N, C-alpha and C positions, 0 to 999 in steps of 0.2 A: 300220295298222288292226286294231284290237284284234278278237281272235278270238272266236267264240260263248260259249266256257268262260269267257271274263273277263267275257262282258258279264252271266251267270247269276248269278254271286257275285263281284260290284267291290270288295267291303271284305274280300276275303278277303287279299288283298295288305296290307293297310293293318294296322300293326302296335297294338296294344289300348292308348288312354292312360290310364294309371294317373291318376286324382284326387288332391291333396295329401292329406297323411296326416292332417291336423286338418280338413280341409274340413266335413266332417260336424259335426263338434263344433264348429266356428264357425258353420254355418247353426241348429245349435238354439239354440246361447246367443244369438246374433240374434234369432231367433224369440224366446224365451224375455225378452230383455230390451226387445223391441218391447211385448208383451204387457204387460210392467210398465210401459212407457212408456205407455199408451194408459189403463191403470187409474190411475194417478197423474194424469195427464190428467183423466180424468173425475172423479176425485175433486178436483183441485183446482179444477177448474169448481164442483164442488157446494159446497166450504167457501167459494169468494168468493163464492156469492151470498149464503151463510150470512151470510157477515161482511158484507156490505152491506145485509143486513136488521137484523141485531143493532148496527153502527152507526147506523142508524137509530133505534131502538128506543132505545140506549145515549142517544142526544142526545134524544130526547122524554121517557126519564126521568129524564134530568136535568133538561130545564126546568120538568116536572112537581114534582120534589123538591123545586127553589130553589122555586118559589111556594108548595108546602108550608111549606118552612123562614120563606119571609116573613110566613105569614098565623099560623103558631103561635109562643107566647111564647117558644121556646126562644133567640131570638138576645137577647131581654132578661133572660132569667135568666141566658145567660153574659155579657151585658155585667157581671152583678156582681163577676166574676173581677176585673175593671178596673178599676171603680169602687170599690170597697169589699172588697178581697184578705183583711183582719183578718176581716172579719163572717163570709164564706165560710170561712175557716180555722177559726174556733170553732165552726159549724154544719155542716162539711163531710157530716156523714152527711145531714141534713136537706136541703141544696144534692144531693148527689149524687142522691138519691131525687125530688129537683122535675125535676132535667134528664132521668133518667130516664123518668120518667111523662109528661115534653111531649115526647118524642123521636117521631116520625112513626113509626111502628117499620113500618109495611106500606108505607109508600113508602122506605123504607130497605132493606127487604126485597127491593123490585120492583129499588131503584137496584143492589143487590149481583147479582143476578139477572142484568141485563142486563150487569151490566159482567163478569161469568163466561161468557156467552153470548158477548160479543164477543172477549173474551182467547180462549177457548178456539177460536172461528171462525180468528183470528190465529195461534194457534200451529199449529192445522194444516194452515194455509194456507202457512204457512211450511214446515212438513214437507215436504207433498207439492211446492213448489215446489222446494227441496231435491233430491229424489229425482227428480224429474223432468229436473233439470239433470244430477245426478250419471249416472244413465243414459243419456241422451242422448250424453254424454261417455263413456260405455262404447260405445255404439253407435259413434261416429263411430271410436273405436280398433279396433274389432273390423272395422270395414267398410274400415280403411287396413291391416290386417293387423296391428296390434299386440295384445299381450297384456293 
């Protein structure tokens, strides 16, 4: 039966256990990576929604641009290149000016803006997905004790 003195301080006899040398560093590294992973997930979600909306805008602008091009005289003017190329080459300055005047500039500007918005959103979705995968792999390595 244990003595009264042993009951007062039962942990005095147990040797102190030292944690592994790099445990603190591993914990802080993992917490830092978890924070970066969460930030990357949020940004991926944000840019995914932006990608969806920009894709919808891009498709609508494509349809609108197609309608404007059909209504404009630009296609008929450009058909002169194939029907009478000698006349076009002889009067290339006037032909160029005519093509530029008949371009639907506002519709083309909106089309290029929607294209840039779509491509920018796609770029950032790919970037943050790659970061997410990279950080989740590093977290797995830290979790299993690899460097």
